[in-house]
C-alpha positions in Angstrom: -143.5 -76.3 105.6 -140.0 -75.1 105.8 -138.7 -73.4 102.7 -135.1 -74.4 103.6 -136.1 -78.1 103.0 -138.0 -77.4 99.9 -135.0 -75.6 98.4 -132.7 -78.5 99.3 -135.0 -81.0 97.6 -135.5 -78.7 94.5 -131.8 -78.2 94.1 -131.5 -82.0 94.0 -134.2 -82.3 91.3 -137.0 -83.4 93.6 -139.6 -80.6 93.5 -142.4 -80.6 96.1 -145.5 -82.4 94.9 -143.5 -84.2 92.2 -145.6 -86.4 89.9 -144.2 -89.2 87.8 -147.4 -89.4 85.8 -150.0 -92.1 85.6 -149.4 -94.8 88.2 -150.3 -97.7 85.9 -148.4 -96.1 82.9 -145.3 -95.5 85.0 -145.4 -99.1 86.3 -145.8 -100.4 82.7 -142.7 -98.5 81.5 -140.6 -99.3 84.7 -142.0 -102.7 85.9 -138.9 -103.5 87.9 -138.5 -100.2 89.7 -139.4 -99.6 93.4 -141.8 -96.7 93.3 -143.7 -94.9 96.0 -146.4 -92.7 94.7 -147.5 -89.9 97.1 -144.5 -90.5 99.4 -144.3 -88.3 102.5 -140.9 -87.4 104.0 -140.3 -86.4 107.6 -137.3 -85.6 109.8 -136.7 -88.6 111.9 -136.9 -86.6 115.1 -140.5 -85.6 114.2 -141.5 -89.0 113.0 -140.3 -90.7 116.1 -142.3 -88.4 118.3 -145.5 -88.8 116.3 -145.4 -92.3 114.8 -149.0 -93.4 114.8 -150.5 -90.0 115.7 -150.2 -87.0 113.3 -148.1 -88.9 110.7 -151.1 -91.3 110.1 -153.5 -88.3 110.0 -152.8 -87.1 106.5 -153.9 -83.5 107.1 -152.1 -83.2 110.5 -149.0 -84.9 109.0 -148.9 -82.3 106.2 -147.9 -79.7 108.8 -144.6 -81.4 109.5 -143.7 -83.2 106.3 -140.7 -81.8 104.6 -141.5 -83.2 101.2 -144.4 -84.9 99.3 -144.5 -86.5 95.9 -143.6 -89.6 93.9 -140.3 -91.3 94.4 -138.6 -93.9 92.1 -136.0 -95.4 94.4 -134.1 -96.8 91.4 -133.6 -93.3 90.1 -133.8 -91.1 93.2 -131.9 -93.0 95.9 -128.7 -91.1 95.5 -130.5 -87.8 95.5 -132.2 -88.8 98.7 -128.9 -89.6 100.4 -127.4 -86.3 99.2 -130.5 -84.4 100.5 -130.2 -86.2 103.9 -126.5 -85.3 104.1 -127.3 -81.6 103.4 -130.1 -81.6 106.0 -127.7 -83.2 108.5 -130.5 -85.1 110.1 -132.0 -88.6 109.3 -135.1 -88.6 107.3 -138.0 -91.1 107.2 -139.8 -91.9 103.9 -143.4 -93.0 104.4 -146.3 -94.1 102.2 -149.2 -91.7 101.7 -150.9 -93.4 104.7 -147.9 -92.8 107.0 -146.4 -96.3 107.0 -142.7 -96.1 107.3 -140.9 -97.4 104.2 -137.3 -96.5 104.8 -135.1 -94.4 107.0 -132.0 -92.6 105.5 -129.2 -91.5 107.8 -127.8 -92.3 111.2 
């Protein structure tokens, strides 16, 4: 894990292994929010090379993910765009199982 990325995320209020609390409790409070619990974020360049290999293997994928935690897109989307801009490379947000949810950047 690269400290440079962790610092960028932390500066933008998305600390590594961020937890939003109880999944059911959070969904009850914010039923209309798009939330991904245990999201995994990769640089697009890595994700494109690995797709169904290491990304889908949770423990191997951990070696290359640049962030892990809970994301509420309704609250965090602008932070994610700002982070991507600072990283200067597209990022891919995946579910815990490695399924691509969204790509941010060119």
